[in-house]
N, C-alpha and C positions, 0 to 999 in steps of 0.2 A: 504494500500500500504506500510506503514511503517514497518509492521510486516514481510512482504515478503522480504523487503530489508534486515532486520535484519537477517532473516533466511538464505538468500543468503550469507551475510557477514560471518556468523559463519560456514556455510557449506564450503565456499572457504578457510577459515582459517584452518579448520580441514584437508581439502585435502592437503594444502601446508605442514602442519605439518607431515602428513603421508608420503609425498614424502621425507622429510628430514630424516626420521627415517628408511630408507630402508636399509636392510642388504645386501650389495653387495658382500661381501666375508667373508670367515670364515676359521679358522684353523681347520682341522680335522686331528689329529695326527700331522705329520710334514709337511703336504701339505696345501697350501692355495687353497681353492675351490671357484670358481666364479659362478658355475652353480646353479641357484636358486632351481632347482629340487633336486639336491644332498644336498644342504644346508637344504631345507625343510625336506627331508627324514631323515637326520641326527638329526635334532632338535626333530622331532616327535619320532624317535626311542629312543633318549636320555631320554626324559621325560616319555615315556611309560615304560621304564625299570628302572627308577631311584629308585622308591620305590616298584616295582612290586614283587620282591622276596628278602626279607630282608636277607636271608641266603647267597645269591649270591652277595649282594650289597657290594661295597667297602666303603659305607658310614657307619662310626662307630658312633652310637648315645650314646655309653656308657658314654661319658663325659657329655652329656646333662642330662642323668639319675642321674649321680653323683651330679651335682650341682644344679639341680632344685628339690626343695623338693616336696614330694608327699603330697598333701593337702587333698586327698580323700582316705579313707581306702578302702580295698577290699569290705567290706560289704556295705559301702556307694555307691560305684560304681555299685554294683549289684542292689541296690535299685533304683539308677538313671536310669539304663538301663532296668529295669523291665517294661513290658507293663502293663499299668493300666487295672484294671478289668472293666467289663461293668458297675458295680454299681459306681465305682469311677469316670468314665467318665460321667455317667449320672448325678451324684451329682454335679460335676464341671460345667457341661453345664447349669443345672437348677439353680445354684447359681449365674450365670452371670446376670448382669443388662440388661434387655431386651431393654432398651432405649439407651444404649451406643454402640458405634461402636468400633471395634478393631483398634488399632493403626497400622500404616504401616510405 
């Protein structure tokens, strides 16, 4: 019975938190929008198109490229992205300890 009460407590706590964080209005351009459907459509559209086409994006990432050093060379990147061969995969799998479990 105690576990059920604990579950009910946390469930009601999360429901109350969710109600507090409700987005009731949003500026879209110069207008304040109160319609949840229009707010939802706008947010979905914004995030779908944020990084979808870098050429048309107003987001300029050049400053990031300038100040974050490249720690991987082009050759290293190609090696990392390369799909391992059948023999490499087989060797890796058979080298694993059969009595150990993978970490999650």
